[in-house]
DOTOR-35312 format. One line per 3 residues: their letters; for each residue x, y, z of N, C-alpha, C. Coordinates in steps of 0.2 Angstrom, whole numbers, plus 5000, padded with zeros to 4 digits. Layout:
a> X,Y,Z,X,Y,Z,X,Y,Z | ... $
//
This chain:
mst> 5003,4993,5000,5000,5000,4999,5004,5006,4999 | 5002,5012,4997,5007,5018,4995,5004,5023,4995 | 5005,5030,4995,5001,5034,4993,5004,5040,4988 $
etk> 4999,5038,4984,5003,5045,4977,5005,5050,4979 | 5011,5053,4974,5013,5062,4976,5009,5066,4970 | 5005,5061,4968,5001,5067,4963,4994,5067,4965 $
grg> 4989,5073,4961,4984,5074,4964,4980,5077,4970 | 4988,5082,4975,4985,5084,4981,4980,5091,4980 | 4979,5093,4972,4974,5099,4974,4978,5105,4973 $
wqg> 4975,5110,4976,4977,5117,4975,4983,5119,4982 | 4980,5114,4988,4984,5115,4993,4991,5112,4991 | 4993,5107,4987,4999,5103,4988,5002,5108,4983 $
avm> 4996,5110,4977,5001,5115,4972,5007,5122,4979 | 5002,5123,4982,5004,5130,4986,5008,5128,4990 | 5010,5123,4993,5013,5121,4998,5020,5118,4993 $
klm> 5021,5117,4987,5027,5115,4983,5030,5125,4982 | 5026,5128,4981,5026,5136,4976,5031,5139,4985 | 5030,5136,4990,5032,5138,4996,5037,5134,4999 $
gad> 5041,5131,4994,5046,5126,4994,5046,5123,4999 | 5041,5119,5003,5041,5113,5004,5044,5107,5003 | 5048,5103,5007,5051,5096,5006,5045,5090,5005 $
dfe> 5047,5087,4999,5043,5081,5000,5046,5074,4999 | 5044,5070,5007,5048,5064,5009,5042,5054,5006 | 5046,5052,5005,5042,5043,5006,5043,5041,5013 $
itv> 5039,5039,5015,5043,5037,5024,5039,5031,5023 | 5042,5024,5026,5042,5016,5026,5040,5015,5034 | 5034,5011,5034,5029,5009,5040,5036,5003,5042 $
tgt> 5038,5004,5047,5044,4998,5050,5040,4993,5057 | 5036,4994,5060,5033,4993,5064,5023,4996,5066 | 5020,4992,5070,5012,4994,5071,5013,4992,5080 $
rti> 5011,4996,5084,5009,4995,5093,5002,4996,5094 | 4998,4993,5097,4994,4996,5098,4994,4999,5108 | 4993,5006,5107,4993,5009,5115,4987,5008,5117 $
tdh> 4980,5010,5114,4974,5010,5118,4971,5007,5112 | 4962,5005,5112,4956,5003,5109,4958,5008,5105 | 4959,5015,5105,4959,5021,5102,4965,5025,5100 $
ylr> 4969,5021,5101,4976,5025,5100,4981,5019,5096 | 4987,5022,5091,4989,5017,5087,4995,5019,5086 | 5001,5014,5086,5007,5019,5088,5012,5017,5079 $
lsf> 5013,5020,5074,5016,5015,5067,5025,5019,5069 | 5030,5014,5068,5036,5017,5068,5036,5016,5059 | 5043,5023,5057,5044,5026,5052,5051,5024,5050 $
tgg> 5054,5023,5045,5060,5025,5043,5060,5031,5039 | 5063,5036,5038,5060,5044,5036,5063,5045,5027 | 5067,5038,5026,5067,5042,5017,5071,5049,5018 $
gll> 5076,5051,5021,5080,5056,5020,5078,5062,5026 | 5072,5061,5028,5067,5066,5030,5073,5069,5037 | 5074,5067,5040,5080,5068,5047,5087,5071,5044 $
ari> 5090,5070,5039,5095,5071,5037,5094,5078,5035 | 5087,5080,5032,5087,5088,5028,5086,5091,5033 | 5079,5088,5037,5076,5094,5042,5077,5093,5047 $
dvh> 5080,5099,5052,5083,5099,5058,5077,5097,5063 | 5077,5094,5069,5073,5092,5074,5072,5096,5078 | 5064,5099,5078,5066,5103,5084,5058,5102,5090 $
ptm> 5055,5105,5096,5051,5101,5100,5046,5103,5093 | 5040,5098,5095,5035,5098,5093,5034,5096,5085 | 5038,5093,5083,5041,5095,5076,5034,5089,5071 $
wvr> 5032,5093,5067,5025,5088,5064,5028,5087,5055 | 5026,5083,5052,5023,5081,5046,5015,5081,5042 | 5017,5083,5035,5008,5082,5033,5010,5076,5028 $
gwf> 5004,5073,5032,5003,5065,5030,5000,5066,5024 | 4999,5060,5019,4997,5063,5012,4991,5055,5011 | 4984,5056,5011,4979,5051,5013,4974,5050,5005 $
sad> 4975,5045,5003,4970,5044,4999,4961,5040,4999 | 4958,5046,4997,4951,5042,4998,4948,5046,4991 | 4942,5042,4992,4936,5046,4985,4941,5049,4978 $
gsl> 4946,5046,4976,4949,5049,4969,4953,5053,4973 | 4954,5057,4979,4957,5060,4978,4962,5061,4984 | 4969,5066,4987,4972,5063,4992,4970,5069,4998 $
hqr> 4970,5066,5005,4968,5073,5009,4975,5071,5015 | 4976,5080,5017,4983,5081,5021,4981,5080,5026 | 4986,5078,5033,4985,5078,5041,4992,5079,5043 $
gyt> 4992,5083,5048,4996,5083,5052,4998,5081,5058 | 5004,5077,5059,5008,5074,5064,5012,5074,5065 | 5013,5074,5075,5020,5076,5077,5024,5069,5075 $
lid> 5029,5070,5074,5038,5064,5075,5038,5061,5082 | 5037,5059,5082,5038,5053,5091,5045,5052,5091 | 5050,5053,5094,5058,5048,5096,5061,5048,5089 $
pdp> 5061,5058,5087,5067,5055,5080,5074,5055,5081 | 5075,5051,5077,5082,5048,5078,5085,5050,5073 | 5089,5057,5073,5091,5058,5065,5096,5054,5063 $
aad> 5100,5051,5069,5108,5046,5063,5105,5039,5060 | 5099,5036,5064,5094,5032,5060,5087,5033,5056 | 5087,5041,5056,5084,5043,5052,5076,5038,5053 $
tfd> 5073,5039,5058,5067,5035,5060,5064,5038,5068 | 5059,5035,5066,5053,5041,5068,5046,5038,5071 | 5044,5037,5075,5036,5035,5075,5032,5041,5075 $
ief> 5023,5038,5074,5019,5043,5074,5012,5039,5076 | 5007,5042,5081,5005,5041,5083,4998,5042,5081 | 4991,5039,5081,4984,5041,5077,4978,5039,5083 $
alh> 4976,5043,5085,4969,5044,5089,4964,5041,5084 | 4961,5035,5084,4957,5031,5081,4950,5034,5078 | 4947,5034,5074,4941,5033,5074,4939,5031,5064 $
dgt> 4934,5033,5062,4931,5029,5055,4933,5037,5053 | 4940,5038,5050,4943,5044,5045,4949,5040,5041 | 4949,5044,5036,4953,5043,5031,4961,5040,5033 $
aan> 4964,5043,5038,4971,5042,5038,4971,5038,5044 | 4965,5037,5050,4965,5031,5056,4964,5027,5052 | 4959,5025,5047,4958,5018,5040,4966,5015,5037 $
war> 4970,5022,5036,4977,5021,5035,4980,5015,5040 | 4981,5019,5045,4985,5019,5051,4983,5010,5053 | 4975,5009,5051,4974,5001,5056,4976,4997,5051 $
aar> 4976,5001,5042,4977,4993,5039,4985,4995,5038 | 4988,4997,5039,4996,4999,5038,5000,4991,5041 | 5004,4991,5038,5009,4984,5039,5016,4985,5035 $
pgd> 5022,4985,5039,5030,4986,5038,5030,4984,5030 | 5033,4989,5029,5035,4990,5019,5029,4995,5017 | 5024,4996,5019,5021,5002,5017,5022,5010,5018 $
tls> 5020,5013,5013,5024,5019,5011,5019,5025,5012 | 5022,5030,5014,5014,5037,5015,5019,5041,5012 | 5018,5046,5009,5020,5053,5007,5020,5057,5010 $
vtv> 5024,5060,5014,5024,5066,5019,5027,5074,5016 | 5025,5079,5019,5027,5085,5016,5030,5089,5021 | 5034,5092,5021,5036,5097,5027,5036,5103,5026 $
igs> 5033,5108,5031,5031,5113,5030,5029,5117,5036 | 5031,5122,5037,5025,5125,5042,5028,5123,5052 | 5032,5119,5052,5034,5116,5057,5040,5120,5061 $
dfq> 5038,5123,5066,5048,5128,5067,5046,5129,5072 | 5044,5128,5078,5040,5128,5085,5048,5128,5088 | 5049,5135,5092,5055,5135,5095,5055,5137,5103 $
ipe> 5055,5133,5108,5056,5139,5115,5057,5144,5115 | 5051,5147,5119,5053,5155,5120,5057,5159,5122 | 5060,5163,5120,5067,5166,5127,5064,5176,5127 $
ptp> 5065,5177,5135,5068,5173,5138,5063,5167,5142 | 5064,5164,5144,5060,5155,5145,5055,5159,5150 | 5052,5157,5148,5043,5158,5152,5042,5156,5159 $
agw> 5040,5159,5164,5040,5158,5173,5035,5152,5171 | 5031,5151,5168,5025,5144,5167,5025,5141,5162 | 5019,5136,5159,5017,5136,5153,5010,5133,5154 $
lia> 5006,5134,5151,4998,5135,5150,4996,5129,5143 | 4992,5123,5145,4995,5119,5139,4988,5119,5138 | 4983,5117,5133,4977,5115,5132,4977,5110,5125 $
adt> 4976,5105,5125,4977,5099,5122,4973,5094,5120 | 4973,5089,5118,4966,5085,5118,4972,5077,5117 | 4968,5071,5112,4972,5066,5110,4974,5067,5102 $
asl> 4973,5071,5099,4977,5072,5092,4982,5076,5094 | 4985,5080,5100,4990,5086,5101,4997,5082,5106 | 4991,5077,5109,4995,5072,5113,5004,5072,5110 $
pav> 5005,5070,5106,5012,5068,5105,5017,5075,5104 | 5012,5081,5102,5015,5086,5101,5018,5088,5109 | 5012,5087,5115,5012,5088,5120,5019,5087,5123 $
nsl> 5020,5078,5122,5024,5073,5126,5031,5079,5122 | 5032,5081,5115,5037,5082,5114,5041,5088,5117 | 5035,5093,5119,5035,5100,5124,5038,5098,5130 $
lda> 5035,5094,5133,5038,5093,5140,5045,5088,5140 | 5045,5085,5134,5053,5081,5135,5059,5087,5134 | 5057,5092,5129,5062,5096,5127,5064,5100,5135 $
laa> 5059,5102,5138,5059,5106,5146,5064,5102,5150 | 5060,5095,5149,5065,5092,5154,5072,5091,5152 | 5072,5089,5145,5081,5089,5143,5082,5097,5145 $
add> 5080,5101,5146,5084,5108,5146,5083,5110,5154 | 5081,5105,5159,5080,5106,5165,5076,5112,5167 | 5072,5113,5164,5069,5122,5165,5064,5117,5172 $
pap> 5067,5122,5176,5060,5120,5181,5054,5125,5184 | 5052,5128,5174,5044,5132,5175,5040,5128,5174 | 5034,5127,5178,5030,5123,5178,5025,5123,5172 $
ari> 5020,5117,5171,5016,5116,5164,5009,5115,5170 | 5006,5119,5166,4996,5118,5168,4993,5115,5164 | 4991,5108,5163,4986,5105,5155,4981,5105,5157 $
wfe> 4977,5107,5153,4970,5103,5152,4969,5101,5148 | 4968,5095,5149,4967,5089,5143,4960,5089,5140 | 4958,5087,5136,4951,5084,5134,4951,5077,5130 $
yqh> 4947,5074,5134,4948,5065,5131,4941,5064,5129 | 4940,5059,5124,4933,5057,5124,4932,5049,5124 | 4936,5046,5126,4937,5038,5130,4939,5036,5136 $
esd> 4934,5034,5139,4941,5030,5147,4947,5029,5144 | 4948,5025,5139,4954,5023,5139,4960,5028,5136 | 4960,5034,5135,4963,5041,5132,4966,5041,5140 $
rtl> 4962,5040,5147,4965,5043,5152,4970,5040,5154 | 4972,5035,5152,4977,5030,5151,4984,5030,5146 | 4982,5037,5142,4988,5037,5138,4994,5041,5143 $
pvh> 5000,5038,5139,5008,5042,5145,5006,5049,5141 | 5008,5054,5148,5008,5059,5146,5014,5062,5150 | 5020,5063,5147,5026,5065,5150,5027,5072,5156 $
lrp> 5022,5071,5162,5022,5074,5166,5029,5075,5168 | 5033,5080,5171,5039,5082,5176,5035,5084,5184 | 5040,5084,5187,5035,5084,5194,5032,5091,5196 $
qdt> 5036,5094,5193,5031,5099,5194,5024,5103,5191 | 5024,5097,5187,5019,5098,5179,5011,5096,5185 | 5006,5099,5182,4998,5095,5186,4996,5097,5176 $
iaw> 4990,5093,5179,4984,5089,5173,4977,5090,5174 | 4974,5093,5170,4967,5092,5173,4964,5088,5167 | 4961,5082,5169,4957,5076,5163,4950,5078,5163 $
iar> 4948,5082,5156,4940,5086,5154,4939,5082,5150 | 4933,5078,5150,4928,5075,5146,4926,5079,5142 | 4924,5077,5135,4924,5080,5128,4915,5083,5130 $
and> 4915,5087,5129,4905,5090,5129,4902,5096,5127 | 4899,5094,5122,4896,5101,5120,4901,5103,5115 | 4901,5100,5111,4909,5102,5105,4914,5106,5109 $
gaa> 4915,5102,5114,4922,5106,5118,4921,5112,5123 | 4916,5113,5123,4913,5117,5127,4915,5116,5134 | 4915,5111,5136,4918,5110,5142,4925,5111,5145 $
lvd> 4927,5109,5142,4936,5113,5143,4937,5119,5141 | 4935,5122,5135,4934,5132,5137,4932,5133,5143 | 4928,5130,5145,4923,5132,5151,4928,5133,5156 $
avr> 4932,5125,5156,4937,5125,5162,4944,5129,5162 | 4944,5130,5156,4950,5136,5157,4947,5143,5157 | 4942,5146,5156,4939,5151,5161,4939,5151,5167 $
adr> 4936,5145,5169,4934,5147,5176,4943,5146,5181 | 4948,5144,5178,4954,5145,5182,4957,5152,5181 | 4957,5155,5180,4959,5162,5176,4962,5164,5182 $
fda> 4968,5165,5180,4973,5171,5185,4979,5174,5180 | 4983,5178,5184,4986,5183,5180,4991,5179,5181 | 4994,5176,5175,4997,5172,5169,5004,5177,5166 $
sgq> 5002,5182,5171,5012,5186,5167,5016,5184,5166 | 5022,5184,5162,5029,5182,5161,5027,5171,5158 | 5022,5171,5158,5019,5160,5156,5017,5162,5149 $
hgw> 5019,5157,5146,5018,5155,5138,5014,5151,5136 | 5008,5151,5133,5000,5149,5133,5003,5143,5127 | 5001,5137,5125,5003,5133,5118,4994,5128,5120 $
val> 4991,5131,5113,4984,5126,5115,4985,5123,5107 | 4980,5119,5106,4981,5114,5100,4975,5110,5102 | 4970,5112,5100,4964,5106,5101,4961,5107,5095 $
dsk> 4952,5107,5094,4947,5108,5088,4947,5117,5086 | 4947,5116,5080,4947,5123,5077,4943,5128,5085 | 4938,5127,5082,4933,5132,5089,4934,5131,5094 $
str> 4935,5127,5099,4942,5125,5104,4948,5129,5106 | 4950,5129,5101,4956,5133,5099,4954,5142,5099 | 4952,5143,5095,4951,5151,5095,4949,5152,5101 $
avt> 4945,5148,5106,4942,5151,5110,4946,5150,5117 | 4949,5148,5119,4956,5147,5122,4961,5151,5120 | 4963,5152,5117,4969,5156,5114,4965,5161,5119 $
gil> 4959,5165,5115,4957,5172,5116,4958,5172,5125 | 4954,5168,5127,4954,5167,5134,4962,5167,5138 | 4968,5165,5133,4972,5164,5138,4976,5169,5137 $
rtd> 4974,5175,5131,4977,5181,5130,4975,5187,5134 | 4968,5186,5135,4965,5191,5141,4965,5189,5148 | 4959,5184,5149,4959,5183,5154,4966,5182,5160 $
fgl> 4969,5180,5157,4976,5178,5160,4983,5181,5159 | 4980,5187,5153,4987,5194,5153,4993,5191,5148 | 4993,5185,5145,4997,5184,5141,4996,5188,5134 $
grk> 4994,5193,5132,4995,5195,5127,4996,5191,5121 | 4995,5191,5115,4995,5190,5107,5001,5187,5108 | 5007,5192,5109,5013,5187,5108,5016,5181,5113 $
nvk> 5013,5177,5117,5014,5174,5122,5010,5170,5122 | 5005,5169,5118,5004,5162,5114,5001,5157,5108 | 5005,5152,5106,5008,5149,5103,5003,5146,5102 $
sma> 4996,5145,5097,4990,5139,5095,4990,5137,5088 | 4987,5132,5087,4985,5129,5080,4980,5124,5082 | 4976,5123,5076,4970,5120,5076,4972,5113,5073 $
ywk> 4970,5108,5078,4971,5102,5073,4968,5100,5071 | 4962,5099,5072,4956,5098,5068,4948,5101,5069 | 4945,5098,5063,4938,5105,5065,4931,5098,5066 $
vgk> 4926,5100,5070,4922,5097,5069,4917,5095,5063 | 4918,5090,5063,4914,5088,5057,4922,5085,5052 | 4925,5085,5055,4932,5084,5050,4938,5082,5056 $
pya> 4935,5073,5056,4940,5073,5062,4947,5071,5059 | 4950,5073,5066,4958,5075,5065,4962,5067,5065 | 4959,5065,5062,4966,5056,5060,4960,5052,5056 $
//
């Protein structure tokens, strides 16, 4: 099984004009994390030889359905530049990318594009981190927490984590001793998490926000962190990981 490198439509054309790098990665193994979460291992086809590794590094995978290709973004897990290997995790449901991941076997290939992934730890170092995430962005959260741990950064992270299945609460979150997490069941199209963040508001001046939820919730939480928590525009990094009605995997 492989994905084609053509037929990407206007999105692919725009990415190419912007200098995107394309690679073909190959599945080397699969591992079930929970009944709704799957981890695939890959060789990078030269990806990590050309692209510098950074926290929350992600690629756009191209998945075929209904005669066309659809792109989804995924964080690289445990990237090893020397070996050019990494893992990708998929939150499972009835979706194009998730269905591809379920059927994937060693030797299968996937076309990916690298563009737009450039996050770096802010300078000066924030006094703390405010993170709103869900199962789609968990790999990115773990990548960020790992980078903070490696730098021996004492700044605590406060995490609001939205889950949809009880087994999601067994997923590994790479918390450091100073970090805290609030598990919030998804309800009312994400409003439960938005309300939880708003209820916890305090003066967080000097801290940094990181938000990656569905598009509507991402906008709402980003606004709350900027105003109610006093972070302002420059101290919040946000990216919508999926849209309601357009699942994230």
